[in-house]
C-alpha positions as protocol buffer text, in pm:
chain_id: "A"
residue {
  index: 1
  type: UNK
  ca { x: 5521 y: -3575 z: 2573 }
}
residue {
  index: 2
  type: UNK
  ca { x: 5834 y: -3632 z: 2776 }
}
residue {
  index: 3
  type: UNK
  ca { x: 5738 y: -3372 z: 3038 }
}
residue {
  index: 4
  type: UNK
  ca { x: 5457 y: -3375 z: 3298 }
}
residue {
  index: 5
  type: UNK
  ca { x: 5324 y: -3065 z: 3474 }
}
residue {
  index: 6
  type: UNK
  ca { x: 5270 y: -3133 z: 3841 }
}
residue {
  index: 7
  type: UNK
  ca { x: 5128 y: -2911 z: 4105 }
}
residue {
  index: 8
  type: UNK
  ca { x: 5358 y: -2712 z: 4312 }
}
residue {
  index: 9
  type: UNK
  ca { x: 5259 y: -2892 z: 4626 }
}
residue {
  index: 10
  type: UNK
  ca { x: 5313 y: -3224 z: 4449 }
}
residue {
  index: 11
  type: UNK
  ca { x: 5663 y: -3107 z: 4332 }
}
residue {
  index: 12
  type: UNK
  ca { x: 5740 y: -3026 z: 4707 }
}
residue {
  index: 13
  type: UNK
  ca { x: 5612 y: -3374 z: 4830 }
}
residue {
  index: 14
  type: UNK
  ca { x: 5840 y: -3552 z: 4580 }
}
residue {
  index: 15
  type: UNK
  ca { x: 6146 y: -3325 z: 4645 }
}
residue {
  index: 16
  type: UNK
  ca { x: 6140 y: -3126 z: 4321 }
}
residue {
  index: 17
  type: UNK
  ca { x: 6045 y: -2789 z: 4483 }
}
residue {
  index: 18
  type: UNK
  ca { x: 6058 y: -2611 z: 4818 }
}
residue {
  index: 19
  type: UNK
  ca { x: 5743 y: -2420 z: 4922 }
}
residue {
  index: 20
  type: UNK
  ca { x: 5609 y: -2301 z: 5265 }
}
residue {
  index: 21
  type: UNK
  ca { x: 5250 y: -2422 z: 5320 }
}
residue {
  index: 22
  type: UNK
  ca { x: 5046 y: -2527 z: 5607 }
}
residue {
  index: 23
  type: UNK
  ca { x: 4915 y: -2850 z: 5439 }
}
residue {
  index: 24
  type: UNK
  ca { x: 5071 y: -3052 z: 5152 }
}
residue {
  index: 25
  type: UNK
  ca { x: 4869 y: -3257 z: 4908 }
}
residue {
  index: 26
  type: UNK
  ca { x: 4800 y: -3625 z: 4989 }
}
residue {
  index: 27
  type: UNK
  ca { x: 4737 y: -3694 z: 4614 }
}
residue {
  index: 28
  type: UNK
  ca { x: 4992 y: -3627 z: 4329 }
}
residue {
  index: 29
  type: UNK
  ca { x: 4818 y: -3397 z: 4078 }
}
residue {
  index: 30
  type: UNK
  ca { x: 4948 y: -3412 z: 3717 }
}
residue {
  index: 31
  type: UNK
  ca { x: 4838 y: -3192 z: 3439 }
}
residue {
  index: 32
  type: UNK
  ca { x: 4891 y: -3311 z: 3085 }
}
residue {
  index: 33
  type: UNK
  ca { x: 4883 y: -3042 z: 2806 }
}
residue {
  index: 34
  type: UNK
  ca { x: 4777 y: -2681 z: 2788 }
}
residue {
  index: 35
  type: UNK
  ca { x: 4544 y: -2445 z: 2621 }
}
residue {
  index: 36
  type: UNK
  ca { x: 4217 y: -2668 z: 2604 }
}
residue {
  index: 37
  type: UNK
  ca { x: 3999 y: -2679 z: 2290 }
}
residue {
  index: 38
  type: UNK
  ca { x: 3708 y: -2628 z: 2508 }
}
residue {
  index: 39
  type: UNK
  ca { x: 3618 y: -2275 z: 2636 }
}
residue {
  index: 40
  type: UNK
  ca { x: 3500 y: -2300 z: 2993 }
}
residue {
  index: 41
  type: UNK
  ca { x: 3473 y: -1937 z: 3126 }
}
residue {
  index: 42
  type: UNK
  ca { x: 3619 y: -2015 z: 3449 }
}
residue {
  index: 43
  type: UNK
  ca { x: 3926 y: -2208 z: 3344 }
}
residue {
  index: 44
  type: UNK
  ca { x: 4266 y: -2072 z: 3305 }
}
residue {
  index: 45
  type: UNK
  ca { x: 4325 y: -2340 z: 3039 }
}
residue {
  index: 46
  type: UNK
  ca { x: 4035 y: -2263 z: 2816 }
}
residue {
  index: 47
  type: UNK
  ca { x: 4073 y: -2179 z: 2454 }
}
residue {
  index: 48
  type: UNK
  ca { x: 4015 y: -1788 z: 2477 }
}
residue {
  index: 49
  type: UNK
  ca { x: 4166 y: -1751 z: 2830 }
}
residue {
  index: 50
  type: UNK
  ca { x: 4433 y: -1497 z: 2875 }
}
residue {
  index: 51
  type: UNK
  ca { x: 4554 y: -1648 z: 3205 }
}
residue {
  index: 52
  type: UNK
  ca { x: 4893 y: -1788 z: 3257 }
}
residue {
  index: 53
  type: UNK
  ca { x: 4946 y: -2138 z: 3100 }
}
residue {
  index: 54
  type: UNK
  ca { x: 5101 y: -2272 z: 3414 }
}
residue {
  index: 55
  type: UNK
  ca { x: 4784 y: -2221 z: 3602 }
}
residue {
  index: 56
  type: UNK
  ca { x: 4469 y: -2433 z: 3683 }
}
residue {
  index: 57
  type: UNK
  ca { x: 4246 y: -2253 z: 3938 }
}
residue {
  index: 58
  type: UNK
  ca { x: 4494 y: -2101 z: 4171 }
}
residue {
  index: 59
  type: UNK
  ca { x: 4768 y: -2361 z: 4147 }
}
residue {
  index: 60
  type: UNK
  ca { x: 5098 y: -2332 z: 3960 }
}
residue {
  index: 61
  type: UNK
  ca { x: 5230 y: -2646 z: 3765 }
}
residue {
  index: 62
  type: UNK
  ca { x: 5605 y: -2673 z: 3725 }
}
residue {
  index: 63
  type: UNK
  ca { x: 5724 y: -2923 z: 3456 }
}
residue {
  index: 64
  type: UNK
  ca { x: 5921 y: -3239 z: 3557 }
}
residue {
  index: 65
  type: UNK
  ca { x: 6037 y: -3531 z: 3335 }
}
residue {
  index: 66
  type: UNK
  ca { x: 5803 y: -3824 z: 3325 }
}
residue {
  index: 67
  type: UNK
  ca { x: 6072 y: -4071 z: 3473 }
}
residue {
  index: 68
  type: UNK
  ca { x: 6136 y: -3837 z: 3755 }
}
residue {
  index: 69
  type: UNK
  ca { x: 5770 y: -3767 z: 3827 }
}
residue {
  index: 70
  type: UNK
  ca { x: 5673 y: -4134 z: 3823 }
}
residue {
  index: 71
  type: UNK
  ca { x: 5970 y: -4231 z: 4042 }
}
residue {
  index: 72
  type: UNK
  ca { x: 5911 y: -3958 z: 4290 }
}
residue {
  index: 73
  type: UNK
  ca { x: 5539 y: -4033 z: 4310 }
}
residue {
  index: 74
  type: UNK
  ca { x: 5609 y: -4402 z: 4377 }
}
residue {
  index: 75
  type: UNK
  ca { x: 5869 y: -4317 z: 4642 }
}
residue {
  index: 76
  type: UNK
  ca { x: 5625 y: -4084 z: 4806 }
}
residue {
  index: 77
  type: UNK
  ca { x: 5357 y: -4332 z: 4792 }
}
residue {
  index: 78
  type: UNK
  ca { x: 5564 y: -4603 z: 4923 }
}
residue {
  index: 79
  type: UNK
  ca { x: 5671 y: -4375 z: 5226 }
}
residue {
  index: 80
  type: UNK
  ca { x: 5298 y: -4295 z: 5294 }
}
residue {
  index: 81
  type: UNK
  ca { x: 5332 y: -3927 z: 5202 }
}
residue {
  index: 82
  type: UNK
  ca { x: 5088 y: -3962 z: 4896 }
}
residue {
  index: 83
  type: UNK
  ca { x: 4790 y: -4187 z: 4887 }
}
residue {
  index: 84
  type: UNK
  ca { x: 4669 y: -4127 z: 4535 }
}
residue {
  index: 85
  type: UNK
  ca { x: 4763 y: -3985 z: 4198 }
}
residue {
  index: 86
  type: UNK
  ca { x: 4527 y: -3771 z: 3986 }
}
residue {
  index: 87
  type: UNK
  ca { x: 4562 y: -3708 z: 3623 }
}
residue {
  index: 88
  type: UNK
  ca { x: 4393 y: -3393 z: 3476 }
}
residue {
  index: 89
  type: UNK
  ca { x: 4427 y: -3389 z: 3098 }
}
residue {
  index: 90
  type: UNK
  ca { x: 4364 y: -3070 z: 2893 }
}
residue {
  index: 91
  type: UNK
  ca { x: 4134 y: -3164 z: 2600 }
}
residue {
  index: 92
  type: UNK
  ca { x: 4317 y: -3159 z: 2265 }
}
residue {
  index: 93
  type: UNK
  ca { x: 4337 y: -3367 z: 1946 }
}
residue {
  index: 94
  type: UNK
  ca { x: 4578 y: -3613 z: 2100 }
}
residue {
  index: 95
  type: UNK
  ca { x: 4457 y: -3597 z: 2467 }
}
residue {
  index: 96
  type: UNK
  ca { x: 4337 y: -3960 z: 2459 }
}
residue {
  index: 97
  type: UNK
  ca { x: 4673 y: -4092 z: 2362 }
}
residue {
  index: 98
  type: UNK
  ca { x: 4842 y: -3880 z: 2622 }
}
residue {
  index: 99
  type: UNK
  ca { x: 4599 y: -4008 z: 2888 }
}
residue {
  index: 100
  type: UNK
  ca { x: 4643 y: -4378 z: 2812 }
}
residue {
  index: 101
  type: UNK
  ca { x: 5022 y: -4354 z: 2809 }
}
residue {
  index: 102
  type: UNK
  ca { x: 5018 y: -4155 z: 3139 }
}
residue {
  index: 103
  type: UNK
  ca { x: 4791 y: -4415 z: 3301 }
}
residue {
  index: 104
  type: UNK
  ca { x: 5026 y: -4684 z: 3182 }
}
residue {
  index: 105
  type: UNK
  ca { x: 5340 y: -4517 z: 3300 }
}
residue {
  index: 106
  type: UNK
  ca { x: 5201 y: -4455 z: 3648 }
}
residue {
  index: 107
  type: UNK
  ca { x: 5053 y: -4804 z: 3672 }
}
residue {
  index: 108
  type: UNK
  ca { x: 5365 y: -4980 z: 3550 }
}
residue {
  index: 109
  type: UNK
  ca { x: 5592 y: -4818 z: 3812 }
}
residue {
  index: 110
  type: UNK
  ca { x: 5364 y: -4784 z: 4116 }
}
residue {
  index: 111
  type: UNK
  ca { x: 5070 y: -4934 z: 4294 }
}
residue {
  index: 112
  type: UNK
  ca { x: 4945 y: -4581 z: 4378 }
}
residue {
  index: 113
  type: UNK
  ca { x: 4565 y: -4558 z: 4307 }
}
residue {
  index: 114
  type: UNK
  ca { x: 4507 y: -4353 z: 4007 }
}
residue {
  index: 115
  type: UNK
  ca { x: 4209 y: -4115 z: 3926 }
}
residue {
  index: 116
  type: UNK
  ca { x: 4184 y: -3976 z: 3563 }
}
residue {
  index: 117
  type: UNK
  ca { x: 3997 y: -3671 z: 3445 }
}
residue {
  index: 118
  type: UNK
  ca { x: 4008 y: -3654 z: 3076 }
}
residue {
  index: 119
  type: UNK
  ca { x: 3772 y: -3570 z: 2789 }
}
residue {
  index: 120
  type: UNK
  ca { x: 3567 y: -3896 z: 2722 }
}
residue {
  index: 121
  type: UNK
  ca { x: 3310 y: -3962 z: 2461 }
}
residue {
  index: 122
  type: UNK
  ca { x: 3229 y: -4325 z: 2531 }
}
residue {
  index: 123
  type: UNK
  ca { x: 3169 y: -4564 z: 2805 }
}
residue {
  index: 124
  type: UNK
  ca { x: 3431 y: -4795 z: 2644 }
}
residue {
  index: 125
  type: UNK
  ca { x: 3696 y: -4532 z: 2685 }
}
residue {
  index: 126
  type: UNK
  ca { x: 3617 y: -4527 z: 3074 }
}
residue {
  index: 127
  type: UNK
  ca { x: 3629 y: -4904 z: 3081 }
}
residue {
  index: 128
  type: UNK
  ca { x: 3971 y: -4905 z: 2908 }
}
residue {
  index: 129
  type: UNK
  ca { x: 4126 y: -4671 z: 3143 }
}
residue {
  index: 130
  type: UNK
  ca { x: 3998 y: -4887 z: 3430 }
}
residue {
  index: 131
  type: UNK
  ca { x: 4150 y: -5190 z: 3252 }
}
residue {
  index: 132
  type: UNK
  ca { x: 4479 y: -5018 z: 3218 }
}
residue {
  index: 133
  type: UNK
  ca { x: 4497 y: -4941 z: 3590 }
}
residue {
  index: 134
  type: UNK
  ca { x: 4296 y: -4643 z: 3679 }
}
residue {
  index: 135
  type: UNK
  ca { x: 4100 y: -4694 z: 4002 }
}
residue {
  index: 136
  type: UNK
  ca { x: 3865 y: -4396 z: 3934 }
}
residue {
  index: 137
  type: UNK
  ca { x: 3750 y: -4193 z: 3633 }
}
residue {
  index: 138
  type: UNK
  ca { x: 3623 y: -3839 z: 3661 }
}
residue {
  index: 139
  type: UNK
  ca { x: 3366 y: -3689 z: 3421 }
}
residue {
  index: 140
  type: UNK
  ca { x: 3345 y: -3335 z: 3538 }
}
residue {
  index: 141
  type: UNK
  ca { x: 2996 y: -3178 z: 3523 }
}
residue {
  index: 142
  type: UNK
  ca { x: 3097 y: -2855 z: 3692 }
}
residue {
  index: 143
  type: UNK
  ca { x: 2761 y: -2654 z: 3625 }
}
residue {
  index: 144
  type: UNK
  ca { x: 2463 y: -2823 z: 3791 }
}
residue {
  index: 145
  type: UNK
  ca { x: 2202 y: -2714 z: 3543 }
}
residue {
  index: 146
  type: UNK
  ca { x: 2163 y: -2742 z: 3158 }
}
residue {
  index: 147
  type: UNK
  ca { x: 2132 y: -2367 z: 3117 }
}
residue {
  index: 148
  type: UNK
  ca { x: 2448 y: -2287 z: 3320 }
}
residue {
  index: 149
  type: UNK
  ca { x: 2652 y: -2558 z: 3160 }
}
residue {
  index: 150
  type: UNK
  ca { x: 2547 y: -2402 z: 2804 }
}
residue {
  index: 151
  type: UNK
  ca { x: 2628 y: -2060 z: 2933 }
}
residue {
  index: 152
  type: UNK
  ca { x: 2957 y: -2119 z: 3122 }
}
residue {
  index: 153
  type: UNK
  ca { x: 3108 y: -2427 z: 2955 }
}
residue {
  index: 154
  type: UNK
  ca { x: 2960 y: -2369 z: 2612 }
}
residue {
  index: 155
  type: UNK
  ca { x: 2909 y: -2742 z: 2579 }
}
residue {
  index: 156
  type: UNK
  ca { x: 2657 y: -3006 z: 2531 }
}
residue {
  index: 157
  type: UNK
  ca { x: 2495 y: -3070 z: 2871 }
}
residue {
  index: 158
  type: UNK
  ca { x: 2288 y: -3384 z: 2766 }
}
residue {
  index: 159
  type: UNK
  ca { x: 2596 y: -3562 z: 2615 }
}
residue {
  index: 160
  type: UNK
  ca { x: 2807 y: -3507 z: 2939 }
}
residue {
  index: 161
  type: UNK
  ca { x: 2517 y: -3599 z: 3180 }
}
residue {
  index: 162
  type: UNK
  ca { x: 2426 y: -3896 z: 2995 }
}
residue {
  index: 163
  type: UNK
  ca { x: 2784 y: -4031 z: 2955 }
}
residue {
  index: 164
  type: UNK
  ca { x: 2844 y: -3961 z: 3337 }
}
residue {
  index: 165
  type: UNK
  ca { x: 2526 y: -4177 z: 3413 }
}
residue {
  index: 166
  type: UNK
  ca { x: 2610 y: -4447 z: 3177 }
}
residue {
  index: 167
  type: UNK
  ca { x: 2958 y: -4478 z: 3308 }
}
residue {
  index: 168
  type: UNK
  ca { x: 2839 y: -4494 z: 3663 }
}
residue {
  index: 169
  type: UNK
  ca { x: 2614 y: -4783 z: 3568 }
}
residue {
  index: 170
  type: UNK
  ca { x: 2896 y: -4967 z: 3381 }
}
residue {
  index: 171
  type: UNK
  ca { x: 3152 y: -4908 z: 3625 }
}
residue {
  index: 172
  type: UNK
  ca { x: 2968 y: -4879 z: 3972 }
}
residue {
  index: 173
  type: UNK
  ca { x: 3203 y: -4722 z: 4244 }
}
residue {
  index: 174
  type: UNK
  ca { x: 3458 y: -4599 z: 3993 }
}
residue {
  index: 175
  type: UNK
  ca { x: 3320 y: -4270 z: 3870 }
}
residue {
  index: 176
  type: UNK
  ca { x: 3360 y: -3918 z: 4018 }
}
residue {
  index: 177
  type: UNK
  ca { x: 3224 y: -3587 z: 3901 }
}
residue {
  index: 178
  type: UNK
  ca { x: 3293 y: -3224 z: 3999 }
}
residue {
  index: 179
  type: UNK
  ca { x: 3032 y: -2959 z: 4088 }
}
residue {
  index: 180
  type: UNK
  ca { x: 3129 y: -2587 z: 4122 }
}
residue {
  index: 181
  type: UNK
  ca { x: 2933 y: -2376 z: 4346 }
}
residue {
  index: 182
  type: UNK
  ca { x: 2878 y: -2018 z: 4267 }
}
residue {
  index: 183
  type: UNK
  ca { x: 2834 y: -2004 z: 3901 }
}
residue {
  index: 184
  type: UNK
  ca { x: 2477 y: -1875 z: 3927 }
}
residue {
  index: 185
  type: UNK
  ca { x: 2282 y: -2189 z: 4041 }
}
residue {
  index: 186
  type: UNK
  ca { x: 2055 y: -2194 z: 4330 }
}
residue {
  index: 187
  type: UNK
  ca { x: 2122 y: -2409 z: 4659 }
}
residue {
  index: 188
  type: UNK
  ca { x: 1822 y: -2613 z: 4572 }
}
residue {
  index: 189
  type: UNK
  ca { x: 1946 y: -2691 z: 4225 }
}
residue {
  index: 190
  type: UNK
  ca { x: 2289 y: -2782 z: 4365 }
}
residue {
  index: 191
  type: UNK
  ca { x: 2135 y: -3029 z: 4616 }
}
residue {
  index: 192
  type: UNK
  ca { x: 1890 y: -3179 z: 4358 }
}
residue {
  index: 193
  type: UNK
  ca { x: 2205 y: -3257 z: 4130 }
}
residue {
  index: 194
  type: UNK
  ca { x: 2403 y: -3383 z: 4402 }
}
residue {
  index: 195
  type: UNK
  ca { x: 2116 y: -3622 z: 4531 }
}
residue {
  index: 196
  type: UNK
  ca { x: 2099 y: -3772 z: 4174 }
}
residue {
  index: 197
  type: UNK
  ca { x: 2465 y: -3849 z: 4166 }
}
residue {
  index: 198
  type: UNK
  ca { x: 2484 y: -3985 z: 4502 }
}
residue {
  index: 199
  type: UNK
  ca { x: 2178 y: -4216 z: 4415 }
}
residue {
  index: 200
  type: UNK
  ca { x: 2387 y: -4334 z: 4122 }
}
residue {
  index: 201
  type: UNK
  ca { x: 2705 y: -4403 z: 4347 }
}
residue {
  index: 202
  type: UNK
  ca { x: 2890 y: -4113 z: 4173 }
}
residue {
  index: 203
  type: UNK
  ca { x: 3135 y: -3943 z: 4412 }
}
residue {
  index: 204
  type: UNK
  ca { x: 3117 y: -3568 z: 4427 }
}
residue {
  index: 205
  type: UNK
  ca { x: 3414 y: -3329 z: 4439 }
}
residue {
  index: 206
  type: UNK
  ca { x: 3265 y: -2995 z: 4554 }
}
residue {
  index: 207
  type: UNK
  ca { x: 3441 y: -2674 z: 4439 }
}
residue {
  index: 208
  type: UNK
  ca { x: 3387 y: -2316 z: 4511 }
}
residue {
  index: 209
  type: UNK
  ca { x: 3406 y: -2100 z: 4206 }
}
residue {
  index: 210
  type: UNK
  ca { x: 3744 y: -1926 z: 4211 }
}
residue {
  index: 211
  type: UNK
  ca { x: 3803 y: -1607 z: 3993 }
}
residue {
  index: 212
  type: UNK
  ca { x: 4123 y: -1632 z: 3796 }
}
residue {
  index: 213
  type: UNK
  ca { x: 4280 y: -1338 z: 3628 }
}
residue {
  index: 214
  type: UNK
  ca { x: 4253 y: -1358 z: 3255 }
}
residue {
  index: 215
  type: UNK
  ca { x: 3956 y: -1574 z: 3238 }
}
residue {
  index: 216
  type: UNK
  ca { x: 3607 y: -1472 z: 3128 }
}
residue {
  index: 217
  type: UNK
  ca { x: 3468 y: -1485 z: 3483 }
}
residue {
  index: 218
  type: UNK
  ca { x: 3778 y: -1300 z: 3642 }
}
residue {
  index: 219
  type: UNK
  ca { x: 3545 y: -1030 z: 3790 }
}
residue {
  index: 220
  type: UNK
  ca { x: 3290 y: -1269 z: 3919 }
}
residue {
  index: 221
  type: UNK
  ca { x: 3287 y: -1303 z: 4305 }
}
residue {
  index: 222
  type: UNK
  ca { x: 3337 y: -1645 z: 4463 }
}
residue {
  index: 223
  type: UNK
  ca { x: 3035 y: -1789 z: 4661 }
}
residue {
  index: 224
  type: UNK
  ca { x: 2927 y: -1655 z: 4993 }
}
residue {
  index: 225
  type: UNK
  ca { x: 3070 y: -1904 z: 5266 }
}
residue {
  index: 226
  type: UNK
  ca { x: 2741 y: -1949 z: 5439 }
}
residue {
  index: 227
  type: UNK
  ca { x: 2596 y: -2070 z: 5105 }
}
residue {
  index: 228
  type: UNK
  ca { x: 2893 y: -2318 z: 5057 }
}
residue {
  index: 229
  type: UNK
  ca { x: 2856 y: -2436 z: 5424 }
}
residue {
  index: 230
  type: UNK
  ca { x: 2495 y: -2508 z: 5374 }
}
residue {
  index: 231
  type: UNK
  ca { x: 2567 y: -2715 z: 5064 }
}
residue {
  index: 232
  type: UNK
  ca { x: 2843 y: -2908 z: 5238 }
}
residue {
  index: 233
  type: UNK
  ca { x: 2617 y: -2993 z: 5522 }
}
residue {
  index: 234
  type: UNK
  ca { x: 2346 y: -3101 z: 5279 }
}
residue {
  index: 235
  type: UNK
  ca { x: 2611 y: -3317 z: 5079 }
}
residue {
  index: 236
  type: UNK
  ca { x: 2718 y: -3474 z: 5396 }
}
residue {
  index: 237
  type: UNK
  ca { x: 2359 y: -3579 z: 5492 }
}
residue {
  index: 238
  type: UNK
  ca { x: 2298 y: -3729 z: 5137 }
}
residue {
  index: 239
  type: UNK
  ca { x: 2617 y: -3925 z: 5156 }
}
residue {
  index: 240
  type: UNK
  ca { x: 2518 y: -4054 z: 5501 }
}
residue {
  index: 241
  type: UNK
  ca { x: 2186 y: -4191 z: 5345 }
}
residue {
  index: 242
  type: UNK
  ca { x: 1936 y: -3918 z: 5443 }
}
residue {
  index: 243
  type: UNK
  ca { x: 1650 y: -3845 z: 5196 }
}
residue {
  index: 244
  type: UNK
  ca { x: 1672 y: -3511 z: 5014 }
}
residue {
  index: 245
  type: UNK
  ca { x: 1337 y: -3447 z: 5162 }
}
residue {
  index: 246
  type: UNK
  ca { x: 1512 y: -3367 z: 5506 }
}
residue {
  index: 247
  type: UNK
  ca { x: 1642 y: -3043 z: 5329 }
}
residue {
  index: 248
  type: UNK
  ca { x: 1390 y: -2760 z: 5329 }
}
residue {
  index: 249
  type: UNK
  ca { x: 1416 y: -2441 z: 5096 }
}
residue {
  index: 250
  type: UNK
  ca { x: 1297 y: -2098 z: 5089 }
}
residue {
  index: 251
  type: UNK
  ca { x: 1326 y: -1909 z: 4751 }
}
residue {
  index: 252
  type: UNK
  ca { x: 1599 y: -2162 z: 4629 }
}
residue {
  index: 253
  type: UNK
  ca { x: 1802 y: -2129 z: 4955 }
}
residue {
  index: 254
  type: UNK
  ca { x: 1850 y: -2409 z: 5217 }
}
residue {
  index: 255
  type: UNK
  ca { x: 1642 y: -2288 z: 5507 }
}
residue {
  index: 256
  type: UNK
  ca { x: 1641 y: -2592 z: 5739 }
}
residue {
  index: 257
  type: UNK
  ca { x: 1763 y: -2944 z: 5784 }
}
residue {
  index: 258
  type: UNK
  ca { x: 1468 y: -3153 z: 5906 }
}
residue {
  index: 259
  type: UNK
  ca { x: 1696 y: -3370 z: 6125 }
}
residue {
  index: 260
  type: UNK
  ca { x: 1694 y: -3373 z: 6518 }
}
residue {
  index: 261
  type: UNK
  ca { x: 1965 y: -3121 z: 6637 }
}
residue {
  index: 262
  type: UNK
  ca { x: 2150 y: -3402 z: 6836 }
}
residue {
  index: 263
  type: UNK
  ca { x: 2151 y: -3625 z: 6541 }
}
residue {
  index: 264
  type: UNK
  ca { x: 2256 y: -3343 z: 6296 }
}
residue {
  index: 265
  type: UNK
  ca { x: 2562 y: -3261 z: 6534 }
}
residue {
  index: 266
  type: UNK
  ca { x: 2651 y: -3637 z: 6542 }
}
residue {
  index: 267
  type: UNK
  ca { x: 2672 y: -3641 z: 6156 }
}
residue {
  index: 268
  type: UNK
  ca { x: 2886 y: -3317 z: 6154 }
}
residue {
  index: 269
  type: UNK
  ca { x: 3110 y: -3329 z: 6447 }
}
residue {
  index: 270
  type: UNK
  ca { x: 3395 y: -3533 z: 6284 }
}
residue {
  index: 271
  type: UNK
  ca { x: 3435 y: -3230 z: 6043 }
}
residue {
  index: 272
  type: UNK
  ca { x: 3432 y: -3448 z: 5724 }
}
residue {
  index: 273
  type: UNK
  ca { x: 3146 y: -3236 z: 5574 }
}
residue {
  index: 274
  type: UNK
  ca { x: 3391 y: -2937 z: 5544 }
}
residue {
  index: 275
  type: UNK
  ca { x: 3692 y: -3111 z: 5429 }
}
residue {
  index: 276
  type: UNK
  ca { x: 3788 y: -3150 z: 5059 }
}
residue {
  index: 277
  type: UNK
  ca { x: 3525 y: -3391 z: 4884 }
}
residue {
  index: 278
  type: UNK
  ca { x: 3580 y: -3616 z: 4593 }
}
residue {
  index: 279
  type: UNK
  ca { x: 3797 y: -3933 z: 4558 }
}
residue {
  index: 280
  type: UNK
  ca { x: 3929 y: -4063 z: 4882 }
}
residue {
  index: 281
  type: UNK
  ca { x: 4267 y: -3905 z: 4988 }
}
residue {
  index: 282
  type: UNK
  ca { x: 4218 y: -3604 z: 4762 }
}
residue {
  index: 283
  type: UNK
  ca { x: 4264 y: -3300 z: 4971 }
}
residue {
  index: 284
  type: UNK
  ca { x: 4359 y: -3030 z: 4714 }
}
residue {
  index: 285
  type: UNK
  ca { x: 4509 y: -2775 z: 4954 }
}
residue {
  index: 286
  type: UNK
  ca { x: 4466 y: -2411 z: 4844 }
}
residue {
  index: 287
  type: UNK
  ca { x: 4301 y: -2502 z: 4527 }
}
residue {
  index: 288
  type: UNK
  ca { x: 4015 y: -2265 z: 4582 }
}
residue {
  index: 289
  type: UNK
  ca { x: 4165 y: -2065 z: 4888 }
}
residue {
  index: 290
  type: UNK
  ca { x: 4424 y: -1836 z: 4980 }
}
residue {
  index: 291
  type: UNK
  ca { x: 4628 y: -1902 z: 5281 }
}
residue {
  index: 292
  type: UNK
  ca { x: 4479 y: -1722 z: 5564 }
}
residue {
  index: 293
  type: UNK
  ca { x: 4170 y: -1656 z: 5369 }
}
residue {
  index: 294
  type: UNK
  ca { x: 3826 y: -1810 z: 5361 }
}
residue {
  index: 295
  type: UNK
  ca { x: 3874 y: -2184 z: 5395 }
}
residue {
  index: 296
  type: UNK
  ca { x: 3601 y: -2351 z: 5154 }
}
residue {
  index: 297
  type: UNK
  ca { x: 3758 y: -2695 z: 5177 }
}
residue {
  index: 298
  type: UNK
  ca { x: 3973 y: -2800 z: 5460 }
}
residue {
  index: 299
  type: UNK
  ca { x: 4269 y: -3003 z: 5339 }
}
residue {
  index: 300
  type: UNK
  ca { x: 4309 y: -3172 z: 5678 }
}
residue {
  index: 301
  type: UNK
  ca { x: 4096 y: -3288 z: 5981 }
}
residue {
  index: 302
  type: UNK
  ca { x: 3938 y: -2991 z: 6154 }
}
residue {
  index: 303
  type: UNK
  ca { x: 3963 y: -2894 z: 6517 }
}
residue {
  index: 304
  type: UNK
  ca { x: 3643 y: -2915 z: 6726 }
}
residue {
  index: 305
  type: UNK
  ca { x: 3637 y: -2528 z: 6726 }
}
residue {
  index: 306
  type: UNK
  ca { x: 3667 y: -2514 z: 6335 }
}
residue {
  index: 307
  type: UNK
  ca { x: 3376 y: -2768 z: 6314 }
}
residue {
  index: 308
  type: UNK
  ca { x: 3169 y: -2553 z: 6541 }
}
residue {
  index: 309
  type: UNK
  ca { x: 3257 y: -2227 z: 6351 }
}
residue {
  index: 310
  type: UNK
  ca { x: 3179 y: -2398 z: 6006 }
}
residue {
  index: 311
  type: UNK
  ca { x: 2841 y: -2529 z: 6128 }
}
residue {
  index: 312
  type: UNK
  ca { x: 2760 y: -2175 z: 6270 }
}
residue {
  index: 313
  type: UNK
  ca { x: 2854 y: -2007 z: 5956 }
}
residue {
  index: 314
  type: UNK
  ca { x: 2575 y: -2180 z: 5758 }
}
residue {
  index: 315
  type: UNK
  ca { x: 2335 y: -1952 z: 5957 }
}
residue {
  index: 316
  type: UNK
  ca { x: 2047 y: -2203 z: 5995 }
}
residue {
  index: 317
  type: UNK
  ca { x: 2169 y: -2453 z: 6257 }
}
residue {
  index: 318
  type: UNK
  ca { x: 2095 y: -2354 z: 6627 }
}
residue {
  index: 319
  type: UNK
  ca { x: 2244 y: -2485 z: 6937 }
}
residue {
  index: 320
  type: UNK
  ca { x: 2619 y: -2456 z: 6819 }
}
residue {
  index: 321
  type: UNK
  ca { x: 2738 y: -2273 z: 7152 }
}
residue {
  index: 322
  type: UNK
  ca { x: 2548 y: -2528 z: 7369 }
}
residue {
  index: 323
  type: UNK
  ca { x: 2699 y: -2820 z: 7186 }
}
residue {
  index: 324
  type: UNK
  ca { x: 3042 y: -2672 z: 7214 }
}
residue {
  index: 325
  type: UNK
  ca { x: 3005 y: -2627 z: 7591 }
}
residue {
  index: 326
  type: UNK
  ca { x: 2946 y: -2998 z: 7614 }
}
residue {
  index: 327
  type: UNK
  ca { x: 3313 y: -3078 z: 7503 }
}
């Protein structure tokens, strides 16, 4: 494999493509391979997908020679334009070999922190990736319940979940997972899964389900923004050390945060709850969003007005206008 696919935004940052966007990635995104042997119903790269092969979610992935990609990423990292590199490897018969070589290629030419998302079967594989230069390893759960996982990912929930927990125990502080909101789970189920992951020091990248033409779920709607905002607030509270018990539910939906109003605003006012989550310095601009559309994950710091609007949209936090008047 002498070519890498890099996201259009990454190609722009390293000088290989010109695009007009409001925000560029702070992480270099690299996709290895195409047409996964798995069959996740939301993924453009899944086995039975009829989507374009240069797509992953809403992002296009032009090809670049490995030497040009690694040199460009190193130059951009040295210049402060990139702060991380993320390898996203499509599962195939030789994906492990591609993963190892890609980690070594990046690590040997740059000090850029590397995250790897690849199909793993053992803790030893995760440990080897870290030993070869990866800073973080991502084991994507995506679906928050076993039933959803079986239905949407057509895979073995127990194997993935148990591997995720085992890797977190063996490599504390080095493991990330992805959770997708909008596949059919309840808000309560999402928060329960997040709480377990955070308790195990697993970083969570929250995604909004994004319908992609040609996939099995192409006609399914993305999640309601109020739902997504409530989950983002819950995620931030959990990350800040609050007990899951401070989150109340009614019929599976978050109905209240049992935190004093002033304290809640103090947690949320920096806007980080509504920015892209996951590995540090991963901002994934427009991965789930269309420019000018609903902004599920902000790729850059929010203005105070944007923060207040995000809090208000969740529908269950009072006093937003009073708080805004204080600034």
